[in-house]
LOZA-278281 format. One record per atom (N, C-alpha, C, O): residue number from 0; y, x, z. Coordinates in steps of 0.1 Angstrom, whole numbers, plus 5000, padded with zeros to 4 digits. Layout:
BEGIN
> NUM_Y_X_Z
...
! end
This chain:
BEGIN
> 0_8517_1181_6934
> 0_8519_1192_6941
> 0_8505_1199_6946
> 0_8495_1192_6947
> 1_8504_1212_6948
> 1_8494_1220_6951
> 1_8495_1223_6966
> 1_8506_1227_6970
> 2_8483_1222_6974
> 2_8483_1225_6987
> 2_8469_1231_6989
> 2_8460_1223_6993
> 3_8467_1244_6988
> 3_8453_1250_6988
> 3_8447_1248_7001
> 3_8453_1250_7012
> 4_8435_1245_7001
> 4_8426_1242_7014
> 4_8424_1255_7023
> 4_8421_1254_7035
> 5_8426_1267_7015
> 5_8421_1280_7022
> 5_8434_1286_7029
> 5_8434_1297_7034
> 6_8445_1278_7029
> 6_8457_1283_7036
> 6_8461_1276_7049
> 6_8456_1264_7050
> 7_8468_1282_7058
> 7_8473_1275_7070
> 7_8488_1272_7066
> 7_8494_1279_7058
> 8_8493_1262_7073
> 8_8508_1259_7070
> 8_8516_1257_7083
> 8_8511_1255_7094
> 9_8528_1259_7082
> 9_8537_1256_7092
> 9_8545_1243_7090
> 9_8545_1238_7078
> 10_8551_1238_7100
> 10_8559_1226_7100
> 10_8572_1229_7093
> 10_8579_1220_7088
> 11_8576_1242_7092
> 11_8587_1247_7084
> 11_8585_1251_7069
> 11_8593_1257_7062
> 12_8572_1247_7065
> 12_8569_1248_7050
> 12_8566_1262_7045
> 12_8567_1266_7034
> 13_8562_1271_7056
> 13_8555_1284_7051
> 13_8541_1284_7051
> 13_8535_1276_7059
> 14_8533_1291_7044
> 14_8519_1291_7043
> 14_8514_1305_7046
> 14_8523_1314_7046
> 15_8502_1308_7050
> 15_8497_1320_7053
> 15_8482_1320_7048
> 15_8474_1312_7052
> 16_8480_1330_7040
> 16_8465_1333_7036
> 16_8459_1343_7045
> 16_8464_1355_7046
> 17_8449_1339_7053
> 17_8444_1350_7062
> 17_8430_1355_7056
> 17_8420_1348_7053
> 18_8430_1370_7055
> 18_8418_1378_7051
> 18_8416_1388_7061
> 18_8422_1399_7061
> 19_8406_1385_7070
> 19_8403_1395_7080
> 19_8415_1393_7090
> 19_8418_1382_7095
> 20_8422_1404_7093
> 20_8433_1404_7102
> 20_8447_1405_7094
> 20_8458_1408_7100
> 21_8446_1404_7081
> 21_8458_1405_7072
> 21_8462_1391_7068
> 21_8453_1382_7064
> 22_8475_1389_7069
> 22_8480_1376_7066
> 22_8491_1378_7053
> 22_8500_1386_7053
> 23_8490_1370_7043
> 23_8500_1370_7033
> 23_8507_1357_7035
> 23_8501_1347_7037
> 24_8521_1358_7034
> 24_8530_1347_7038
> 24_8539_1343_7027
> 24_8545_1352_7020
> 25_8541_1331_7025
> 25_8550_1326_7014
> 25_8556_1313_7018
> 25_8555_1309_7030
> 26_8561_1304_7009
> 26_8566_1292_7011
> 26_8558_1282_7004
> 26_8551_1287_6996
> 27_8558_1270_7006
> 27_8548_1260_6999
> 27_8555_1256_6986
> 27_8566_1258_6983
> 28_8546_1249_6979
> 28_8550_1244_6966
> 28_8560_1232_6970
> 28_8570_1229_6963
> 29_8558_1225_6980
> 29_8566_1214_6984
> 29_8581_1219_6987
> 29_8591_1214_6983
> 30_8581_1231_6994
> 30_8594_1237_6998
> 30_8602_1243_6987
> 30_8614_1241_6986
> 31_8595_1249_6978
> 31_8603_1255_6966
> 31_8607_1243_6957
> 31_8617_1245_6950
> 32_8600_1232_6956
> 32_8605_1220_6950
> 32_8616_1214_6955
> 32_8625_1210_6947
> 33_8618_1213_6968
> 33_8629_1208_6976
> 33_8641_1217_6973
> 33_8651_1212_6969
> 34_8639_1231_6975
> 34_8650_1240_6973
> 34_8655_1241_6958
> 34_8667_1243_6956
> 35_8648_1239_6949
> 35_8653_1239_6935
> 35_8652_1254_6931
> 35_8643_1261_6936
> 36_8660_1258_6921
> 36_8659_1271_6915
> 36_8662_1282_6925
> 36_8673_1284_6929
> 37_8653_1290_6928
> 37_8654_1300_6938
> 37_8662_1312_6929
> 37_8659_1315_6918
> 38_8671_1317_6936
> 38_8681_1329_6931
> 38_8680_1341_6939
> 38_8684_1352_6935
> 39_8675_1339_6950
> 39_8676_1353_6957
> 39_8666_1351_6971
> 39_8667_1340_6977
> 40_8658_1361_6974
> 40_8650_1361_6985
> 40_8655_1373_6994
> 40_8655_1385_6989
> 41_8659_1371_7006
> 41_8665_1382_7014
> 41_8656_1386_7026
> 41_8657_1379_7036
> 42_8647_1396_7025
> 42_8640_1400_7036
> 42_8643_1416_7037
> 42_8642_1424_7028
> 43_8647_1419_7049
> 43_8653_1433_7052
> 43_8641_1443_7049
> 43_8631_1442_7055
> 44_8644_1452_7040
> 44_8634_1461_7036
> 44_8628_1471_7049
> 44_8618_1478_7048
> 45_8636_1470_7058
> 45_8632_1479_7070
> 45_8624_1470_7081
> 45_8621_1474_7092
> 46_8622_1458_7077
> 46_8615_1447_7086
> 46_8601_1454_7090
> 46_8594_1459_7081
> 47_8598_1454_7103
> 47_8585_1461_7108
> 47_8577_1450_7114
> 47_8565_1451_7115
> 48_8582_1440_7119
> 48_8575_1430_7126
> 48_8579_1416_7123
> 48_8591_1413_7120
> 49_8570_1406_7125
> 49_8573_1392_7123
> 49_8568_1385_7136
> 49_8557_1389_7142
> 50_8575_1375_7141
> 50_8571_1367_7153
> 50_8568_1353_7150
> 50_8574_1347_7141
> 51_8559_1347_7157
> 51_8557_1332_7154
> 51_8570_1324_7156
> 51_8576_1326_7167
> 52_8574_1316_7146
> 52_8584_1307_7148
> 52_8598_1315_7148
> 52_8608_1308_7151
> 53_8599_1327_7145
> 53_8612_1334_7143
> 53_8616_1338_7129
> 53_8607_1340_7121
> 54_8627_1338_7126
> 54_8632_1342_7112
> 54_8629_1355_7108
> 54_8630_1365_7116
> 55_8624_1357_7097
> 55_8621_1370_7090
> 55_8629_1373_7077
> 55_8629_1384_7071
> 56_8636_1363_7074
> 56_8645_1364_7061
> 56_8650_1352_7057
> 56_8649_1342_7064
> 57_8657_1351_7046
> 57_8662_1338_7041
> 57_8659_1337_7025
> 57_8657_1347_7018
> 58_8659_1324_7021
> 58_8657_1323_7007
> 58_8669_1313_7002
> 58_8672_1303_7008
> 59_8674_1318_6990
> 59_8687_1312_6985
> 59_8684_1304_6973
> 59_8678_1310_6964
> 60_8687_1292_6971
> 60_8686_1285_6959
> 60_8700_1282_6954
> 60_8710_1286_6960
> 61_8701_1276_6943
> 61_8714_1273_6937
> 61_8724_1266_6948
> 61_8736_1270_6949
> 62_8719_1256_6954
> 62_8728_1249_6963
> 62_8725_1251_6978
> 62_8732_1244_6986
> 63_8716_1260_6983
> 63_8713_1260_6996
> 63_8707_1273_7000
> 63_8702_1280_6992
> 64_8708_1276_7013
> 64_8701_1289_7019
> 64_8693_1285_7031
> 64_8698_1279_7040
> 65_8680_1288_7030
> 65_8670_1284_7042
> 65_8665_1295_7048
> 65_8662_1306_7041
> 66_8662_1295_7060
> 66_8656_1306_7067
> 66_8641_1306_7065
> 66_8634_1295_7063
> 67_8636_1317_7066
> 67_8620_1319_7065
> 67_8615_1322_7079
> 67_8621_1329_7087
> 68_8604_1315_7083
> 68_8599_1316_7095
> 68_8586_1322_7097
> 68_8578_1318_7088
> 69_8581_1330_7106
> 69_8568_1337_7107
> 69_8559_1325_7113
> 69_8562_1319_7124
> 70_8547_1325_7105
> 70_8537_1315_7111
> 70_8530_1321_7123
> 70_8526_1314_7131
> 71_8529_1334_7124
> 71_8523_1340_7135
> 71_8530_1354_7137
> 71_8539_1358_7129
> 72_8526_1362_7146
> 72_8531_1375_7149
> 72_8524_1385_7142
> 72_8512_1384_7141
> 73_8530_1396_7138
> 73_8523_1406_7131
> 73_8531_1418_7127
> 73_8544_1416_7126
> 74_8524_1430_7124
> 74_8531_1442_7119
> 74_8533_1440_7104
> 74_8523_1437_7097
> 75_8545_1441_7098
> 75_8547_1440_7083
> 75_8541_1453_7077
> 75_8544_1464_7082
> 76_8532_1450_7067
> 76_8525_1460_7060
> 76_8529_1461_7046
> 76_8526_1471_7039
> 77_8536_1450_7040
> 77_8540_1450_7027
> 77_8552_1439_7025
> 77_8551_1428_7031
> 78_8562_1442_7017
> 78_8571_1431_7013
> 78_8571_1430_6998
> 78_8572_1441_6991
> 79_8570_1418_6992
> 79_8569_1416_6978
> 79_8582_1421_6971
> 79_8592_1414_6971
> 80_8582_1433_6966
> 80_8594_1438_6960
> 80_8597_1432_6947
> 80_8609_1433_6942
> 81_8587_1426_6940
> 81_8589_1418_6927
> 81_8599_1408_6929
> 81_8605_1404_6918
> 82_8601_1402_6941
> 82_8611_1391_6942
> 82_8626_1396_6941
> 82_8634_1389_6936
> 83_8628_1408_6944
> 83_8641_1414_6942
> 83_8647_1412_6928
> 83_8659_1407_6926
> 84_8639_1415_6918
> 84_8644_1413_6905
> 84_8639_1398_6898
> 84_8645_1392_6889
> 85_8629_1393_6904
> 85_8623_1380_6900
> 85_8622_1370_6910
> 85_8611_1366_6912
> 86_8632_1365_6916
> 86_8631_1356_6928
> 86_8625_1341_6923
> 86_8621_1333_6931
> 87_8626_1338_6909
> 87_8620_1327_6905
> 87_8606_1327_6905
> 87_8600_1316_6902
> 88_8599_1338_6908
> 88_8584_1337_6910
> 88_8581_1327_6921
> 88_8570_1320_6921
> 89_8590_1326_6930
> 89_8586_1317_6942
> 89_8585_1302_6937
> 89_8578_1294_6943
> 90_8593_1298_6926
> 90_8592_1285_6919
> 90_8579_1284_6910
> 90_8571_1276_6911
> 91_8579_1294_6901
> 91_8566_1295_6892
> 91_8553_1296_6898
> 91_8543_1290_6894
> 92_8553_1304_6908
> 92_8539_1307_6915
> 92_8540_1308_6929
> 92_8538_1319_6933
> 93_8543_1299_6937
> 93_8545_1300_6952
> 93_8533_1306_6959
> 93_8534_1312_6969
> 94_8521_1302_6954
> 94_8509_1308_6962
> 94_8503_1321_6955
> 94_8493_1326_6960
> 95_8510_1326_6946
> 95_8505_1337_6939
> 95_8516_1349_6939
> 95_8519_1354_6949
> 96_8520_1352_6927
> 96_8531_1362_6926
> 96_8544_1359_6934
> 96_8552_1368_6934
> 97_8546_1348_6939
> 97_8557_1344_6947
> 97_8556_1346_6962
> 97_8564_1340_6970
> 98_8546_1353_6967
> 98_8544_1354_6981
> 98_8555_1365_6985
> 98_8562_1371_6977
> 99_8557_1366_6999
> 99_8569_1373_7005
> 99_8566_1383_7012
> 99_8572_1394_7009
> 100_8557_1383_7022
> 100_8554_1395_7030
> 100_8538_1394_7034
> 100_8532_1384_7034
> 101_8533_1406_7036
> 101_8519_1408_7042
> 101_8520_1415_7056
> 101_8527_1425_7058
> 102_8513_1409_7065
> 102_8513_1414_7078
> 102_8498_1417_7084
> 102_8488_1412_7080
> 103_8499_1425_7094
> 103_8486_1429_7102
> 103_8488_1418_7112
> 103_8497_1419_7120
> 104_8479_1407_7113
> 104_8481_1399_7125
> 104_8478_1403_7139
> 104_8467_1409_7141
> 105_8486_1401_7148
> 105_8485_1407_7162
> 105_8475_1398_7169
> 105_8467_1404_7177
> 106_8475_1384_7168
> 106_8466_1376_7177
> 106_8461_1365_7166
> 106_8469_1356_7162
> 107_8449_1364_7163
> 107_8444_1354_7153
> 107_8445_1340_7161
> 107_8446_1330_7155
> 108_8444_1340_7173
> 108_8445_1326_7181
> 108_8459_1319_7178
> 108_8460_1307_7179
> 109_8468_1327_7174
> 109_8480_1319_7171
> 109_8479_1310_7158
> 109_8488_1302_7155
> 110_8469_1313_7151
> 110_8467_1305_7138
> 110_8462_1292_7141
> 110_8461_1283_7132
> 111_8457_1289_7154
> 111_8451_1277_7158
> 111_8462_1266_7159
> 111_8459_1254_7157
> 112_8475_1270_7161
> 112_8486_1261_7161
> 112_8491_1256_7148
> 112_8500_1247_7148
> 113_8486_1261_7137
> 113_8492_1258_7123
> 113_8484_1246_7118
> 113_8474_1242_7123
> 114_8490_1242_7107
> 114_8484_1228_7100
> 114_8474_1233_7090
> 114_8476_1244_7084
> 115_8463_1224_7087
> 115_8456_1226_7077
> 115_8462_1219_7064
> 115_8472_1213_7066
> 116_8457_1219_7053
> 116_8462_1214_7042
> 116_8464_1198_7042
> 116_8473_1191_7037
> 117_8454_1192_7049
> 117_8455_1177_7051
> 117_8467_1173_7061
> 117_8476_1165_7058
> 118_8467_1180_7073
> 118_8478_1177_7082
> 118_8492_1181_7076
> 118_8502_1174_7079
> 119_8492_1191_7068
> 119_8506_1194_7061
> 119_8510_1183_7051
> 119_8521_1178_7051
> 120_8501_1179_7044
> 120_8504_1168_7034
> 120_8508_1155_7042
> 120_8516_1147_7037
> 121_8502_1153_7053
> 121_8505_1141_7060
> 121_8520_1142_7066
> 121_8528_1133_7066
> 122_8523_1155_7070
> 122_8537_1159_7077
> 122_8547_1155_7065
> 122_8558_1149_7068
> 123_8545_1158_7053
> 123_8554_1157_7042
> 123_8554_1145_7034
> 123_8562_1143_7025
> 124_8543_1135_7039
> 124_8544_1122_7033
> 124_8534_1122_7020
> 124_8536_1114_7011
> 125_8525_1131_7018
> 125_8518_1130_7006
> 125_8505_1124_7008
> 125_8498_1123_6998
! end
């Protein structure tokens, strides 16, 4: 499994790539593996804001549906429309083409409570 060092992770298996005050959010390689084949990603196209620890959508696999949680708060600036027609991108490329949303981060200090790759691996027993 892959856990890039340049990302921050939540205990709920989301990741965020921070570039300046922009954050790209998705789910981890571990999470997509646990879910199995992803068949649908449901993020309201009118979503305007994400909040730390709050649900911003759901991800549906063949046998289960899981909530997606914001790693930090921010204004939504883009939703990955490619997932509408190709939700399997989450399985094949969770840290690349399988990203879910991009936000303008409200408060960079919220990132301090997230896990680095070493702490995340320990949490999932890797």
